[in-house]
gemmi code that builds the backbone of each chain (N, CA, C; Angstrom):
import gemmi

chains = {
    "A": [
        ("MET", (56.664, 42.919, 155.622), (57.102, 41.944, 154.612), (57.544, 40.661, 155.306)),
        ("ILE", (56.902, 39.534, 154.934), (57.257, 38.245, 155.538), (58.159, 37.502, 154.549)),
        ("LEU", (59.290, 37.013, 155.035), (60.187, 36.238, 154.187), (60.256, 34.807, 154.706)),
        ("THR", (60.113, 33.833, 153.797), (60.333, 32.445, 154.200), (61.110, 31.748, 153.094)),
        ("ASN", (61.724, 30.622, 153.410), (62.346, 29.868, 152.317), (61.643, 28.542, 152.063)),
        ("ILE", (60.350, 28.476, 152.425), (59.522, 27.341, 152.031), (58.453, 27.872, 151.075)),
        ("GLU", (57.648, 26.986, 150.481), (56.742, 27.424, 149.416), (55.547, 28.235, 149.911)),
        ("THR", (55.298, 28.186, 151.224), (54.126, 28.867, 151.740), (54.523, 29.769, 152.903)),
        ("VAL", (53.562, 30.554, 153.348), (53.724, 31.247, 154.617), (52.836, 30.499, 155.593)),
        ("PRO", (53.403, 29.782, 156.551), (52.588, 28.955, 157.450), (51.498, 29.771, 158.150)),
        ("GLY", (50.290, 29.207, 158.176), (49.187, 29.877, 158.846), (48.465, 30.889, 157.968)),
        ("LYS", (48.963, 31.098, 156.746), (48.322, 32.062, 155.841), (48.146, 31.403, 154.482)),
        ("THR", (47.228, 31.970, 153.671), (47.059, 31.421, 152.333), (47.521, 32.432, 151.299)),
        ("ILE", (48.087, 31.923, 150.232), (48.598, 32.795, 149.175), (47.459, 33.188, 148.249)),
        ("ALA", (47.248, 34.503, 148.091), (46.132, 34.974, 147.289), (46.573, 35.309, 145.867)),
        ("GLU", (47.798, 35.730, 145.723), (48.236, 36.186, 144.400), (49.747, 36.007, 144.256)),
        ("HIS", (50.188, 35.603, 143.060), (51.629, 35.467, 142.794), (52.094, 36.611, 141.912)),
        ("PHE", (53.223, 37.187, 142.213), (53.742, 38.282, 141.390), (54.998, 37.891, 140.609)),
        ("GLY", (55.499, 36.716, 140.822), (56.682, 36.270, 140.089), (57.979, 36.552, 140.817)),
        ("LEU", (59.058, 36.384, 140.073), (60.401, 36.447, 140.645), (60.797, 37.867, 141.043)),
        ("VAL", (61.370, 38.001, 142.222), (62.011, 39.261, 142.623), (63.438, 38.947, 143.037)),
        ("GLN", (64.320, 39.888, 142.771), (65.717, 39.629, 143.100), (66.435, 40.880, 143.556)),
        ("GLY", (67.507, 40.681, 144.247), (68.340, 41.795, 144.692), (69.771, 41.308, 144.757)),
        ("SER", (70.702, 42.173, 144.333), (72.092, 41.735, 144.420), (72.992, 42.911, 144.750)),
        ("THR", (74.162, 42.611, 145.236), (75.142, 43.640, 145.505), (76.526, 43.046, 145.295)),
        ("ILE", (77.435, 43.858, 144.798), (78.812, 43.402, 144.616), (79.686, 44.215, 145.549)),
        ("ARG", (80.455, 43.516, 146.370), (81.265, 44.192, 147.377), (82.722, 43.830, 147.224)),
        ("ALA", (83.565, 44.801, 147.473), (84.999, 44.526, 147.534), (85.442, 44.711, 148.975)),
        ("LYS", (86.488, 43.988, 149.343), (87.023, 44.118, 150.700), (87.824, 45.413, 150.766)),
        ("HIS", (87.854, 46.063, 151.920), (88.706, 47.253, 151.956), (90.050, 46.957, 152.598)),
        ("VAL", (91.000, 47.843, 152.314), (92.402, 47.545, 152.594), (92.662, 47.244, 154.071)),
        ("GLY", (92.075, 48.050, 154.947), (92.288, 47.847, 156.379), (91.889, 46.456, 156.814)),
        ("ARG", (90.744, 46.027, 156.350), (90.265, 44.692, 156.687), (91.175, 43.632, 156.095)),
        ("ASP", (91.699, 43.931, 154.918), (92.553, 42.971, 154.242), (93.860, 42.761, 154.996)),
        ("ILE", (94.395, 43.841, 155.564), (95.644, 43.720, 156.324), (95.407, 42.882, 157.574)),
        ("MET", (94.318, 43.177, 158.260), (93.962, 42.389, 159.443), (93.768, 40.918, 159.080)),
        ("ALA", (93.120, 40.705, 157.934), (92.869, 39.335, 157.488), (94.180, 38.639, 157.167)),
        ("GLY", (95.147, 39.390, 156.642), (96.457, 38.829, 156.336), (97.136, 38.315, 157.587)),
        ("LEU", (97.003, 39.075, 158.678), (97.575, 38.640, 159.957), (96.847, 37.415, 160.478)),
        ("LYS", (95.522, 37.458, 160.369), (94.701, 36.350, 160.848), (94.959, 35.063, 160.074)),
        ("ASN", (95.405, 35.238, 158.807), (95.688, 34.069, 157.985), (96.846, 33.249, 158.532)),
        ("ILE", (97.671, 33.871, 159.391), (98.805, 33.144, 159.969), (98.344, 32.300, 161.162)),
        ("VAL", (97.542, 32.932, 162.036), (97.139, 32.220, 163.249), (95.816, 31.471, 163.106)),
        ("GLY", (95.084, 31.732, 162.038), (93.813, 31.050, 161.823), (92.702, 31.624, 162.682)),
        ("GLY", (91.507, 31.126, 162.509), (90.375, 31.596, 163.297), (89.417, 32.437, 162.479)),
        ("GLU", (88.423, 32.971, 163.163), (87.388, 33.712, 162.460), (87.869, 35.089, 162.018)),
        ("LEU", (87.512, 35.483, 160.808), (87.809, 36.825, 160.309), (86.563, 37.669, 160.520)),
        ("LYS", (86.484, 38.323, 161.681), (85.257, 39.030, 162.072), (84.899, 40.120, 161.070)),
        ("GLY", (85.917, 40.809, 160.556), (85.686, 41.881, 159.586), (84.953, 41.373, 158.357)),
        ("TYR", (85.377, 40.212, 157.888), (84.730, 39.644, 156.697), (83.338, 39.143, 157.006)),
        ("THR", (83.165, 38.571, 158.189), (81.837, 38.094, 158.567), (80.854, 39.263, 158.559)),
        ("GLU", (81.304, 40.390, 159.146), (80.468, 41.596, 159.170), (80.139, 42.053, 157.756)),
        ("LEU", (81.189, 42.074, 156.913), (81.036, 42.532, 155.535), (80.012, 41.680, 154.785)),
        ("MET", (80.115, 40.364, 154.943), (79.194, 39.472, 154.238), (77.770, 39.658, 154.760)),
        ("LYS", (77.670, 39.855, 156.074), (76.360, 40.027, 156.698), (75.687, 41.299, 156.179)),
        ("GLU", (76.459, 42.393, 156.186), (75.932, 43.672, 155.694), (75.505, 43.570, 154.238)),
        ("SER", (76.366, 42.951, 153.412), (76.078, 42.868, 151.983), (74.835, 42.040, 151.719)),
        ("ARG", (74.709, 40.959, 152.483), (73.550, 40.097, 152.287), (72.274, 40.827, 152.694)),
        ("LYS", (72.392, 41.650, 153.729), (71.268, 42.449, 154.182), (70.849, 43.432, 153.087)),
        ("GLU", (71.851, 44.017, 152.430), (71.558, 44.983, 151.373), (70.883, 44.294, 150.191)),
        ("ALA", (71.391, 43.131, 149.800), (70.791, 42.379, 148.696), (69.346, 42.029, 149.026)),
        ("THR", (69.117, 41.585, 150.274), (67.762, 41.250, 150.716), (66.876, 42.489, 150.686)),
        ("GLY", (67.449, 43.635, 151.114), (66.706, 44.887, 151.107), (66.247, 45.277, 149.713)),
        ("ARG", (67.124, 45.086, 148.741), (66.767, 45.425, 147.354), (65.673, 44.521, 146.827)),
        ("MET", (65.742, 43.244, 147.224), (64.707, 42.295, 146.815), (63.370, 42.704, 147.422)),
        ("ILE", (63.399, 43.118, 148.701), (62.168, 43.531, 149.388), (61.577, 44.775, 148.715)),
        ("ASP", (62.450, 45.731, 148.338), (61.976, 46.936, 147.646), (61.231, 46.578, 146.369)),
        ("GLU", (61.804, 45.652, 145.608), (61.197, 45.251, 144.351), (59.826, 44.633, 144.598)),
        ("ALA", (59.744, 43.794, 145.631), (58.480, 43.131, 145.941), (57.430, 44.147, 146.389)),
        ("ARG", (57.885, 45.151, 147.147), (56.961, 46.171, 147.647), (56.357, 46.967, 146.489)),
        ("GLN", (57.193, 47.247, 145.483), (56.708, 47.974, 144.305), (55.615, 47.216, 143.570)),
        ("LEU", (55.716, 45.880, 143.605), (54.727, 45.057, 142.922), (53.437, 44.954, 143.730)),
        ("GLY", (53.479, 45.362, 144.987), (52.305, 45.278, 145.841), (52.235, 43.989, 146.631)),
        ("ALA", (53.370, 43.318, 146.785), (53.381, 42.057, 147.526), (53.554, 42.340, 149.010)),
        ("ASN", (53.133, 41.395, 149.838), (53.392, 41.555, 151.270), (54.186, 40.399, 151.861)),
        ("ALA", (54.659, 39.508, 150.977), (55.530, 38.415, 151.445), (56.379, 37.916, 150.293)),
        ("ILE", (57.515, 37.343, 150.613), (58.355, 36.686, 149.601), (58.596, 35.265, 150.078)),
        ("VAL", (58.207, 34.291, 149.224), (58.409, 32.899, 149.622), (59.547, 32.278, 148.825)),
        ("ASN", (60.037, 31.148, 149.336), (61.110, 30.400, 148.691), (62.348, 31.255, 148.382)),
        ("VAL", (62.786, 31.994, 149.368), (63.967, 32.856, 149.198), (65.231, 31.993, 149.142)),
        ("ARG", (66.108, 32.303, 148.217), (67.392, 31.599, 148.092), (68.521, 32.610, 148.080)),
        ("TYR", (69.660, 32.185, 148.569), (70.858, 33.028, 148.520), (71.918, 32.358, 147.662)),
        ("ALA", (72.685, 33.168, 146.949), (73.798, 32.633, 146.173), (74.968, 33.599, 146.267)),
        ("THR", (76.159, 33.071, 146.240), (77.371, 33.892, 146.283), (78.245, 33.512, 145.100)),
        ("SER", (78.783, 34.506, 144.406), (79.733, 34.180, 143.351), (80.827, 35.225, 143.354)),
        ("SER", (82.040, 34.797, 143.074), (83.116, 35.790, 143.046), (83.283, 36.287, 141.612)),
        ("VAL", (83.246, 37.601, 141.467), (83.266, 38.204, 140.136), (84.700, 38.479, 139.715)),
        ("ALA", (85.478, 39.031, 140.635), (86.867, 39.363, 140.333), (87.677, 39.108, 141.591)),
        ("GLN", (88.971, 39.233, 141.495), (89.837, 39.064, 142.665), (89.433, 40.050, 143.754)),
        ("GLY", (89.046, 39.566, 144.902), (88.721, 40.441, 146.015), (87.317, 41.023, 145.989)),
        ("ALA", (86.491, 40.656, 145.016), (85.118, 41.160, 144.988), (84.156, 39.984, 144.888)),
        ("ALA", (83.055, 40.102, 145.588), (82.084, 39.012, 145.580), (80.694, 39.555, 145.326)),
        ("GLU", (79.881, 38.777, 144.630), (78.500, 39.170, 144.434), (77.622, 38.350, 145.355)),
        ("LEU", (76.728, 39.047, 146.064), (75.772, 38.364, 146.916), (74.403, 38.590, 146.322)),
        ("PHE", (73.676, 37.505, 146.162), (72.472, 37.524, 145.365), (71.350, 36.860, 146.158)),
        ("ALA", (70.205, 37.518, 146.197), (69.045, 36.943, 146.877), (67.883, 36.949, 145.898)),
        ("TYR", (67.117, 35.859, 145.849), (65.945, 35.854, 144.981), (64.827, 35.039, 145.588)),
        ("GLY", (63.625, 35.332, 145.161), (62.467, 34.632, 145.705), (61.232, 34.949, 144.890)),
        ("THR", (60.094, 34.449, 145.327), (58.839, 34.692, 144.632), (57.973, 35.626, 145.477)),
        ("ALA", (57.592, 36.745, 144.875), (56.760, 37.713, 145.596), (55.309, 37.261, 145.554)),
        ("VAL", (54.647, 37.288, 146.690), (53.247, 36.871, 146.762), (52.452, 37.820, 147.663)),
        ("ARG", (51.148, 37.738, 147.552), (50.307, 38.447, 148.512), (49.590, 37.390, 149.346)),
        ("VAL", (49.734, 37.480, 150.659), (49.100, 36.470, 151.522), (47.977, 37.102, 152.345)),
        ("GLU", (47.055, 36.252, 152.737), (45.941, 36.720, 153.580), (45.845, 35.841, 154.814)),
    ],
    "B": [
        ("MET", (119.255, 31.987, 155.356), (119.125, 31.475, 156.733), (118.027, 32.225, 157.500)),
        ("ALA", (118.074, 33.580, 157.340), (117.066, 34.395, 158.029), (115.670, 34.062, 157.505)),
        ("ASP", (115.567, 33.850, 156.205), (114.283, 33.496, 155.588), (113.727, 32.221, 156.190)),
        ("LEU", (114.642, 31.258, 156.346), (114.232, 29.959, 156.884), (113.719, 30.103, 158.307)),
        ("LEU", (114.428, 30.967, 159.076), (114.011, 31.195, 160.466), (112.617, 31.809, 160.519)),
        ("ILE", (112.383, 32.796, 159.641), (111.062, 33.447, 159.611), (109.988, 32.427, 159.266)),
        ("LEU", (110.276, 31.601, 158.282), (109.308, 30.577, 157.867), (109.006, 29.609, 159.011)),
        ("MET", (110.083, 29.164, 159.682), (109.905, 28.257, 160.811), (109.088, 28.933, 161.913)),
        ("GLY", (109.382, 30.215, 162.136), (108.661, 30.995, 163.150), (107.177, 31.067, 162.822)),
        ("LEU", (106.876, 31.332, 161.550), (105.473, 31.438, 161.116), (104.755, 30.108, 161.300)),
        ("ILE", (105.462, 29.031, 160.943), (104.834, 27.709, 161.071), (104.564, 27.397, 162.544)),
        ("ALA", (105.547, 27.693, 163.394), (105.379, 27.429, 164.824), (104.247, 28.270, 165.401)),
        ("LEU", (104.222, 29.561, 165.020), (103.159, 30.463, 165.487), (101.803, 29.949, 165.036)),
        ("GLY", (101.734, 29.547, 163.760), (100.489, 29.021, 163.210), (100.043, 27.784, 163.966)),
        ("TYR", (101.011, 26.907, 164.266), (100.674, 25.647, 164.928), (100.119, 25.892, 166.324)),
        ("PHE", (100.855, 26.695, 167.120), (100.439, 26.870, 168.521), (99.184, 27.742, 168.628)),
        ("ALA", (99.206, 28.903, 167.960), (98.053, 29.794, 168.040), (96.842, 29.148, 167.379)),
        ("GLY", (97.073, 28.495, 166.229), (95.974, 27.891, 165.471), (95.284, 26.795, 166.253)),
        ("SER", (96.067, 25.906, 166.876), (95.395, 24.804, 167.579), (94.732, 25.300, 168.857)),
        ("ALA", (95.291, 26.362, 169.474), (94.635, 26.925, 170.663), (93.292, 27.538, 170.270)),
        ("THR", (93.284, 28.297, 169.147), (92.037, 28.908, 168.680), (90.995, 27.846, 168.363)),
        ("GLU", (91.464, 26.778, 167.707), (90.521, 25.741, 167.302), (89.903, 25.051, 168.515)),
        ("ARG", (90.761, 24.735, 169.507), (90.234, 24.088, 170.711), (89.206, 24.965, 171.406)),
        ("ARG", (89.541, 26.289, 171.499), (88.635, 27.224, 172.165), (87.311, 27.299, 171.408)),
        ("HIS", (87.419, 27.339, 170.074), (86.221, 27.448, 169.251), (85.328, 26.215, 169.413)),
        ("TYR", (85.965, 25.017, 169.396), (85.180, 23.795, 169.547), (84.481, 23.727, 170.899)),
        ("ARG", (85.180, 24.212, 171.950), (84.557, 24.237, 173.280), (83.314, 25.110, 173.265)),
        ("SER", (83.463, 26.303, 172.656), (82.340, 27.244, 172.615), (81.197, 26.675, 171.782)),
        ("ILE", (81.539, 26.002, 170.654), (80.506, 25.426, 169.792), (79.714, 24.362, 170.537)),
        ("SER", (80.401, 23.441, 171.215), (79.650, 22.357, 171.857), (78.820, 22.863, 173.025)),
        ("LYS", (79.312, 23.921, 173.691), (78.537, 24.486, 174.789), (77.249, 25.116, 174.269)),
        ("ARG", (77.384, 25.899, 173.176), (76.198, 26.570, 172.635), (75.252, 25.590, 171.961)),
        ("GLU", (75.807, 24.542, 171.341), (74.928, 23.549, 170.709), (74.051, 22.879, 171.752)),
        ("GLU", (74.631, 22.637, 172.922), (73.877, 22.030, 173.999), (72.758, 22.966, 174.463)),
        ("ALA", (73.079, 24.266, 174.534), (72.098, 25.250, 174.988), (70.949, 25.410, 173.997)),
        ("PHE", (71.188, 25.032, 172.736), (70.147, 25.223, 171.724), (69.450, 23.920, 171.332)),
        ("LEU", (69.564, 22.910, 172.180), (68.945, 21.626, 171.856), (67.428, 21.730, 171.732)),
        ("HIS", (66.835, 22.737, 172.387), (65.381, 22.888, 172.338), (64.894, 23.439, 171.003)),
        ("LEU", (65.823, 23.940, 170.175), (65.435, 24.533, 168.890), (66.075, 23.743, 167.754)),
        ("PRO", (65.377, 22.700, 167.263), (65.986, 21.900, 166.208), (65.929, 22.603, 164.844)),
        ("ALA", (66.980, 22.445, 164.065), (66.985, 22.950, 162.692), (66.875, 21.739, 161.786)),
        ("VAL", (65.779, 21.628, 161.052), (65.563, 20.454, 160.214), (65.618, 20.832, 158.736)),
        ("THR", (65.865, 19.826, 157.887), (65.947, 20.119, 156.457), (64.648, 19.807, 155.721)),
        ("PHE", (63.598, 19.414, 156.462), (62.299, 19.188, 155.805), (61.723, 20.513, 155.354)),
        ("ARG", (60.889, 20.414, 154.316), (60.187, 21.600, 153.875), (58.905, 21.788, 154.671)),
        ("SER", (58.241, 20.656, 154.960), (56.990, 20.787, 155.712), (57.139, 20.003, 156.995)),
        ("HIS", (56.372, 20.399, 157.958), (56.485, 19.781, 159.266), (55.135, 19.910, 159.934)),
        ("GLY", (54.820, 19.006, 160.839), (53.534, 19.032, 161.507), (53.187, 20.349, 162.168)),
        ("SER", (54.231, 21.068, 162.606), (53.988, 22.301, 163.333), (53.583, 23.457, 162.426)),
        ("LEU", (53.664, 23.248, 161.089), (53.375, 24.369, 160.185), (51.917, 24.797, 160.246)),
        ("ALA", (51.022, 23.814, 160.456), (49.595, 24.101, 160.394), (49.163, 25.108, 161.458)),
        ("ASP", (49.755, 25.009, 162.669), (49.336, 25.962, 163.702), (50.442, 26.965, 164.031)),
        ("ALA", (51.110, 27.398, 162.974), (52.167, 28.395, 163.173), (51.564, 29.775, 163.313)),
        ("SER", (52.104, 30.553, 164.218), (51.582, 31.903, 164.395), (52.490, 32.920, 163.715)),
        ("GLU", (53.747, 32.576, 163.566), (54.686, 33.530, 162.996), (55.806, 32.761, 162.306)),
        ("SER", (56.254, 33.290, 161.192), (57.388, 32.644, 160.528), (58.257, 33.712, 159.889)),
        ("ARG", (59.551, 33.485, 159.942), (60.427, 34.434, 159.273), (61.750, 33.784, 158.880)),
        ("LEU", (62.406, 34.407, 157.915), (63.680, 33.899, 157.429), (64.781, 34.262, 158.419)),
        ("VAL", (65.608, 33.282, 158.793), (66.751, 33.567, 159.659), (68.039, 33.124, 158.948)),
        ("THR", (69.087, 33.908, 159.112), (70.356, 33.551, 158.489), (71.479, 33.644, 159.514)),
        ("GLY", (72.552, 32.957, 159.241), (73.750, 33.052, 160.075), (74.945, 32.778, 159.196)),
        ("CYS", (76.002, 33.564, 159.340), (77.175, 33.278, 158.526), (78.453, 33.419, 159.337)),
        ("ALA", (79.499, 32.750, 158.889), (80.797, 32.806, 159.554), (81.901, 32.688, 158.509)),
        ("VAL", (82.904, 33.541, 158.625), (84.064, 33.463, 157.726), (85.243, 33.006, 158.573)),
        ("ILE", (85.819, 31.887, 158.233), (86.897, 31.330, 159.050), (88.106, 30.999, 158.184)),
        ("SER", (89.278, 31.307, 158.736), (90.522, 31.079, 158.006), (91.329, 29.975, 158.681)),
        ("VAL", (92.112, 29.288, 157.884), (92.965, 28.223, 158.400), (94.305, 28.846, 158.799)),
        ("ASP", (95.051, 28.213, 159.709), (96.325, 28.809, 160.124), (97.483, 28.407, 159.197)),
        ("TYR", (98.622, 29.049, 159.391), (99.760, 28.883, 158.483), (100.276, 27.442, 158.453)),
        ("PHE", (100.326, 26.821, 159.622), (100.821, 25.451, 159.732), (99.972, 24.491, 158.907)),
        ("LYS", (98.655, 24.621, 159.069), (97.752, 23.727, 158.349), (97.781, 23.974, 156.851)),
        ("ARG", (98.045, 25.247, 156.500), (98.097, 25.576, 155.078), (99.297, 24.867, 154.430)),
        ("ILE", (100.427, 24.855, 155.159), (101.620, 24.176, 154.655), (101.348, 22.670, 154.573)),
        ("LEU", (100.714, 22.156, 155.626), (100.387, 20.742, 155.705), (99.512, 20.316, 154.525)),
        ("ALA", (98.504, 21.155, 154.219), (97.592, 20.854, 153.120), (98.330, 20.937, 151.790)),
        ("GLY", (99.295, 21.861, 151.710), (100.098, 21.990, 150.499), (100.914, 20.733, 150.253)),
        ("LEU", (101.458, 20.171, 151.324), (102.233, 18.929, 151.209), (101.326, 17.767, 150.832)),
        ("ARG", (100.135, 17.769, 151.431), (99.157, 16.717, 151.168), (98.754, 16.702, 149.692)),
        ("ALA", (98.728, 17.906, 149.095), (98.333, 18.007, 147.692), (99.333, 17.293, 146.782)),
        ("LEU", (100.552, 17.089, 147.262), (101.556, 16.401, 146.444), (101.259, 14.908, 146.323)),
        ("VAL", (100.815, 14.323, 147.452), (100.601, 12.877, 147.445), (99.135, 12.485, 147.322)),
        ("GLY", (98.245, 13.452, 147.513), (96.822, 13.157, 147.418), (96.297, 12.506, 148.680)),
        ("GLY", (94.982, 12.323, 148.745), (94.376, 11.688, 149.916), (93.559, 12.678, 150.725)),
        ("ARG", (93.215, 12.217, 151.909), (92.321, 12.985, 152.771), (93.073, 14.165, 153.392)),
        ("VAL", (92.516, 15.383, 153.234), (93.149, 16.583, 153.788), (92.471, 16.890, 155.119)),
        ("LYS", (93.004, 16.307, 156.174), (92.409, 16.438, 157.495), (92.427, 17.891, 157.970)),
        ("ALA", (93.473, 18.625, 157.577), (93.653, 19.995, 158.037), (92.463, 20.881, 157.686)),
        ("TYR", (91.857, 20.627, 156.514), (90.741, 21.478, 156.105), (89.403, 20.973, 156.595)),
        ("GLU", (89.336, 19.691, 156.968), (88.055, 19.138, 157.407), (87.522, 19.863, 158.644)),
        ("SER", (88.432, 20.113, 159.591), (87.971, 20.775, 160.815), (87.590, 22.222, 160.539)),
        ("LEU", (88.249, 22.844, 159.569), (87.926, 24.226, 159.204), (86.487, 24.337, 158.710)),
        ("LEU", (86.121, 23.434, 157.777), (84.772, 23.476, 157.217), (83.736, 23.108, 158.265)),
        ("ASP", (84.076, 22.122, 159.088), (83.170, 21.682, 160.137), (82.873, 22.828, 161.108)),
        ("ARG", (83.914, 23.523, 161.523), (83.747, 24.649, 162.456), (82.890, 25.748, 161.847)),
        ("ALA", (83.187, 26.086, 160.589), (82.460, 27.180, 159.938), (80.977, 26.859, 159.817)),
        ("ARG", (80.657, 25.622, 159.434), (79.245, 25.265, 159.243), (78.502, 25.236, 160.574)),
        ("ARG", (79.142, 24.633, 161.579), (78.454, 24.558, 162.871), (78.247, 25.935, 163.467)),
        ("GLU", (79.250, 26.797, 163.303), (79.129, 28.172, 163.785), (77.990, 28.895, 163.059)),
        ("ALA", (77.889, 28.698, 161.744), (76.839, 29.357, 160.969), (75.457, 28.897, 161.430)),
        ("VAL", (75.305, 27.592, 161.666), (74.008, 27.071, 162.125), (73.663, 27.656, 163.498)),
        ("LEU", (74.683, 27.754, 164.371), (74.440, 28.316, 165.699), (74.000, 29.770, 165.606)),
        ("ARG", (74.644, 30.532, 164.729), (74.267, 31.946, 164.581), (72.879, 32.097, 164.012)),
        ("MET", (72.499, 31.155, 163.137), (71.146, 31.174, 162.598), (70.144, 30.970, 163.735)),
        ("LYS", (70.439, 30.020, 164.620), (69.546, 29.767, 165.753), (69.509, 30.973, 166.697)),
        ("GLU", (70.665, 31.610, 166.873), (70.729, 32.771, 167.763), (69.949, 33.961, 167.207)),
        ("ALA", (69.704, 33.952, 165.889), (68.948, 35.047, 165.281), (67.494, 35.050, 165.750)),
        ("ASP", (66.974, 33.894, 166.153), (65.606, 33.826, 166.661), (65.535, 32.745, 167.742)),
        ("PRO", (66.083, 33.029, 168.913), (66.184, 31.981, 169.941), (64.855, 31.523, 170.529)),
        ("THR", (63.773, 32.303, 170.306), (62.501, 31.899, 170.896), (61.645, 31.056, 169.950)),
        ("ALA", (62.141, 30.805, 168.732), (61.363, 30.011, 167.777), (61.242, 28.577, 168.263)),
        ("ASP", (60.260, 27.829, 167.676), (60.068, 26.445, 168.100), (60.799, 25.461, 167.204)),
        ("ILE", (60.919, 25.805, 165.912), (61.619, 24.915, 164.985), (62.094, 25.760, 163.793)),
        ("ILE", (63.180, 25.329, 163.177), (63.630, 25.977, 161.943), (63.520, 24.941, 160.832)),
        ("VAL", (62.653, 25.208, 159.849), (62.467, 24.245, 158.760), (63.239, 24.680, 157.520)),
        ("ASN", (63.423, 23.720, 156.623), (64.111, 23.936, 155.349), (65.466, 24.633, 155.527)),
        ("THR", (66.259, 24.102, 156.413), (67.587, 24.675, 156.647), (68.504, 24.356, 155.469)),
        ("ARG", (69.167, 25.357, 154.979), (70.130, 25.165, 153.886), (71.484, 25.671, 154.344)),
        ("ILE", (72.528, 24.977, 153.963), (73.880, 25.431, 154.280), (74.652, 25.581, 152.986)),
        ("GLU", (75.269, 26.740, 152.838), (76.043, 27.007, 151.628), (77.456, 27.356, 152.020)),
        ("THR", (78.396, 26.964, 151.210), (79.797, 27.264, 151.500), (80.410, 27.943, 150.288)),
        ("SER", (81.168, 29.002, 150.524), (81.893, 29.605, 149.413), (83.287, 29.960, 149.893)),
        ("SER", (84.247, 29.858, 149.004), (85.607, 30.180, 149.421), (85.920, 31.617, 149.020)),
        ("ILE", (86.577, 32.306, 149.938), (86.930, 33.694, 149.694), (88.406, 33.703, 149.316)),
        ("SER", (88.673, 34.162, 148.113), (90.070, 34.136, 147.671), (90.850, 35.227, 148.383)),
        ("LYS", (92.096, 34.933, 148.640), (92.944, 35.881, 149.353), (93.372, 36.971, 148.380)),
        ("GLY", (92.993, 38.211, 148.647), (93.360, 39.302, 147.751), (94.841, 39.615, 147.850)),
        ("GLY", (95.424, 40.074, 146.778), (96.813, 40.513, 146.790), (97.819, 39.374, 146.772)),
        ("SER", (97.339, 38.162, 146.672), (98.260, 37.031, 146.615), (97.870, 36.148, 145.443)),
        ("ASN", (98.848, 35.511, 144.848), (98.498, 34.649, 143.713), (98.311, 33.196, 144.136)),
        ("ARG", (98.313, 32.978, 145.456), (98.103, 31.631, 145.967), (96.667, 31.195, 145.672)),
        ("GLN", (96.533, 30.033, 145.130), (95.205, 29.586, 144.707), (94.530, 28.690, 145.745)),
        ("SER", (95.182, 28.474, 146.882), (94.641, 27.520, 147.829), (93.367, 28.037, 148.502)),
        ("VAL", (92.521, 27.111, 148.889), (91.306, 27.450, 149.618), (91.711, 27.610, 151.079)),
        ("SER", (91.836, 28.848, 151.551), (92.281, 28.982, 152.932), (91.286, 29.739, 153.787)),
        ("THR", (90.384, 30.489, 153.160), (89.368, 31.214, 153.898), (88.018, 30.831, 153.327)),
        ("ILE", (87.130, 30.345, 154.181), (85.836, 29.949, 153.653), (84.708, 30.626, 154.427)),
        ("GLU", (83.605, 30.817, 153.716), (82.422, 31.373, 154.341), (81.339, 30.318, 154.343)),
        ("ALA", (80.703, 30.123, 155.487), (79.558, 29.223, 155.553), (78.329, 30.056, 155.861)),
        ("LEU", (77.270, 29.800, 155.116), (76.007, 30.510, 155.340), (74.927, 29.476, 155.606)),
        ("ALA", (74.176, 29.683, 156.678), (73.053, 28.803, 156.972), (71.792, 29.646, 156.991)),
        ("TYR", (70.735, 29.160, 156.347), (69.475, 29.901, 156.428), (68.293, 28.948, 156.426)),
        ("GLY", (67.214, 29.424, 157.010), (66.026, 28.596, 157.118), (64.849, 29.441, 157.566)),
        ("THR", (63.699, 28.812, 157.707), (62.506, 29.537, 158.140), (62.209, 29.186, 159.594)),
        ("ALA", (62.265, 30.182, 160.450), (61.979, 29.970, 161.869), (60.475, 30.022, 162.077)),
        ("ILE", (59.940, 29.001, 162.756), (58.493, 28.897, 162.974), (58.187, 29.069, 164.463)),
        ("HIS", (57.226, 29.934, 164.743), (56.710, 30.043, 166.108), (55.355, 29.348, 166.126)),
        ("VAL", (55.212, 28.399, 167.017), (53.958, 27.664, 167.094), (53.063, 28.341, 168.123)),
        ("LYS", (51.758, 28.374, 167.784), (50.782, 28.948, 168.723), (50.779, 28.133, 169.997)),
        ("LYS", (50.860, 28.809, 171.111), (50.869, 28.085, 172.380), (49.465, 27.584, 172.693)),
        ("LYS", (49.404, 26.364, 173.182), (48.086, 25.787, 173.485), (47.426, 26.556, 174.623)),
        ("GLY", (46.097, 26.790, 174.449), (45.350, 27.457, 175.500), (45.287, 28.968, 175.341)),
        ("THR", (45.989, 29.490, 174.334), (45.912, 30.942, 174.127), (45.121, 31.251, 172.868)),
    ],
}
model = gemmi.Model(1)
for chain_id, residues in chains.items():
    chain = gemmi.Chain(chain_id)
    for i, (resn, *xyz) in enumerate(residues, 1):
        res = gemmi.Residue()
        res.name, res.seqid = resn, gemmi.SeqId(i, " ")
        for name, pos in zip(("N", "CA", "C"), xyz):
            atom = gemmi.Atom()
            atom.name, atom.element = name, gemmi.Element(name[0])
            atom.pos, atom.b_iso = gemmi.Position(*pos), 0.0
            res.add_atom(atom)
        chain.add_residue(res)
    model.add_chain(chain)
structure = gemmi.Structure()
structure.add_model(model)
structure.setup_entities()
């Protein structure tokens, strides 16, 4: 599966469009990470636990999008976009969407 | 009195630890940015190198960075009088540059990254009713292009 965020796959031609595919996941922070983050909030700097969490969640959202595209028979997803929205206190939704295509 | 001492202690800790962390981070950022000068990240959608691309893939990089206690107080005071909040400017700058660097590190052998997008979202502090923006996430993503080497 080839993913790009431009309209084409460079070096290949698009043979068929399958339409929109999407994947999302909603994650909450866990308590241990939150306590560490509370300490880090005093001294500032990177919150590695949260960075990991966001990375994992985004990977999962992307994975779900890829699964959907695979079911349609696509072999690439073009124009992939990411969006983040907070649903509730301490929970965030990570959303990935794109257009499934078959390239040759 | 004890409360005041704790508050002063937190502010002092935030100031010293926070500015040390920031200086260290900026040093690391400028060093790595220099090392990645050969891999430009551009915001164009199309580029001359697309025609002879051999491989392309989506690359992402993200960073979650928090501001220190001292700067948070400073920004709170700034909110009373309005104006430029310098304390948060460096926070956002660091997060975005770090995210772009991580995106480049995801595919260090690529020749160019096209259609780079940077997104920022604020992560609210759980368990507190403070509404201030103190922790932010920066996400950078783009399409890494490998150009066919001439003669192969």
